[in-house]
N, C-alpha and C positions, 0 to 999 in steps of 0.2 A: 491829419491824413485825409479827413473828409474833404477839406478844402482843396486837396490835391486830386480828389476824385477817387480815393481808395476807401471804400466802405469796410472791407475786410482785408487783412494783411497779416504777414508773418514778420517777426522781428528777430534780427541777429545783432548781438551787441558785444562789446568788451570795453574795458577801461572805464572812462567817465560816461561813455554812452550807456553803460549798464544802469546807471542811476536814472537816466531818462527813461530807459526801457522799463525799469521797475515801477516808475510812476504810471506809465501808460498801461501796463498789464494789470495794475491795481485799480486805476481809475476807470479804464475802458476795457474790461476783460471781454465784453461781448463782441468787440471789434477785432480782437487779436486771435488769429487761427492757431498760432503756435509761437513759442519763444525759445530761441537758442542763445546760450551764453557760455563763455568759458570761465567767467568770473562772477562771484556773488558776494557782495559786501553789504551787510545789514547793519543799520545804525539804530539800535535801540538798546535800552539798558539791560533787558533780560537776555536777549540772544548774544549781544556782544560780550556779556560777562562769561559766556561759556566758549568763546572762540578758541581759547587755548586748548580745549579738548580736541580740537582738530588735529593737533600735532601728535596725539597719541591715539586718536580714534582708530578703531579696528579696520574701518573702511580703507584707511590709508596704510597703516602698518602691515596689513595683509597683502598689499600690493608691492610695496618696496620700502626700503629704508634710505636714509640720507637725503630726504627732501628738505624743503625750507623749514626753518625753525622760527620760533618767536624771536629769538635773539637776532637772527638774520634780518627780520623785518624791522625790529626796533632800532637797529643801527642806522638804517637808512630812512625811516619814516618821518623824521623831523621836517623834511622838505614839504610834506603835505600840510603841516601846520603853518609853515611860512607862507605857502601859497594861499591858504585859507584865511590868513589874518592880514597879510600885506601884499596882495597880488600886484598892486600898482607900483609899489616901491621896487619890487623885483623886476617888473616889466620895464621900468625906465632904464635900468642898468642893462638888461638883456637886449633891449631894442637899440642900445647905443654901441654894442660891441658884437660883431659877428663871431669872433673867436670865443667871447664869453657865452653867447647863446649856444655855440657848438659844444663847448665843454659842459654846460649845464644839462643840455638834453642828452648827450652821450652818457653822462653819469647815470641818468635815469634809465636809459636803455640797458646799461651794464647791470645795474642793481636788479632790474626786472628779470634778468636771465642768469647772471653769474653770481653765485653765492660768495660772500666775502669771507673766504676761508683759506687756510694755508695751502691746501691742495690745489687751489685755483690761482695761485700766484702766477702772473704772466699771461693769464687767459684774457683775451680781448673780445669785446662784444662783436667785432667784425668777424670773429671766428664762427659766430652763430648767425648773424644777420648781414647780408651783403652790404658792402660799403655804399653802393649807389642807392640802396633803399634807405639807409640812414641819412645820407645827404639830401635825398629828395624830401624826406620828412622835415629836416631842419630848414631847408630852403623855403618850404611852404610858410613857415613862421617868419623867416627873415624877409622874404619878398613882400609879404602882406602886412608885416608889422603887427601880427596878431597874437604874439606870445602873451601880452598882458590880458587880453580878453579871454584867452584860453585858461589862464590861471584864475581869473575872477570866478570861473565856474566852480572852483573849489570853495571860494568864500560863499557862493550862493547855495552850495550843497551841504557843506559840513558846518552846520549852525543849529542852534536850539530851535529856531522857527521851523526848519525842515523836520527835525527829529520829532517835534510836537505834532506833526501831521500824522504820525503813526503809520506811515506807508509800509514800513518794513514789518510792522506787527500785524498787518492786515493780510491774511492769506489771499492768494490769487488763484482762481480756478483754471487759468490758462494752461494748456498743455505745454510742458517745459522740458528742454533737453540741455543738460549741462555736460560739457566735455572739458575737463580740467587738466592742463599740462602739469608735468611733474613739479616744476618750479614756480607755480602760480603763487601770487602774493596773498597773504591773509586768508588762508583756507578756512572754511567753516565745515564742521562735521556733517555727515550725510543727513542726520535727523533734523538739523537746523534748516537745511535746504528743503527738506520734505515738509517742514512746518510752514514755510513761506509758500511753497508750491506743492500742494498735496497731489496734483496731477503731474508728478515728475515722471516722465516717460523713460528717461535714461539719465543716469549719472555715471559718466565714464571718467576714469582717472588714467591718463596716459603715463607711460614710463619715460617720457622725454618732453622737451620743450619748456619754454618760459612764458612770461606774461604776454609777450607779443608773438604768440603762436603763428598768426597769419603772416608775419614777416619771415619767421624762421622756416615754417613748413606750410606755405600757402595751399599746396595740394591737399594736405591733411585737413586743414581748416575748412576748405571749400567742400571736401567730401563729407565732413561731419555736418555741415549746414545742409547739404543736399539730403543726407540720410535722415536728418531731423525732420525736414519738410516732408519727405516721403512717408515717414512714420506718422506725422500729424495728419496728412491727407488720408492715410489708410484708416485712422481712427475716426475721422469725420465722416468718411464714406460709410463705415460700418454702423455709425450711430444715426446719421441723417440722410444717407444716400446722396450726399453732395460731392 
């Protein structure tokens, strides 16, 4: 960011960008004025061992029932291990077939929003995310031939070398705002988020939306980012007069 001319900046992230953001706010906390995310996945033996408690954590059950369960995630999570272990093998096939690429990506969009349950039989992802938005996303991968490099990021992130860096076990002092959709993947309980980000300004749990909230409800997502930045600015002004 310094090379781009930004000495101080805010960060908004989701999905795999969240891992990049976590590295930045941990390694360069003095540069980050505030961090907004809707997703937080921590890779370490201590905190990951208690992830299951998120599904019964009072912070969640007090708000609503029927959210994503561990079984919901387990049924669809093998793709992550495939991409982390064999990204180039998958990429060769997907770059060779536009219909294959379409099916593979739509499946991931579907899983990230629609729970695989009887009551959801017949529900389509385009019921939640506009068809044009889905096709725009897929065409970016097809026209640039970049699905392989996008999946290599999984191999570069989910491995022992990265875990040994202890990024997720190192608290970050950066002001943080988390707005979590109802059907977000792999939720952590509130206290885990607070352990990583002790200056957690807001942890909001919505009663709607899935992993791709910015596609489903772009206005909601944008307003949450704006609210987070406004809160961060207010805190900085009160502390430093900046």
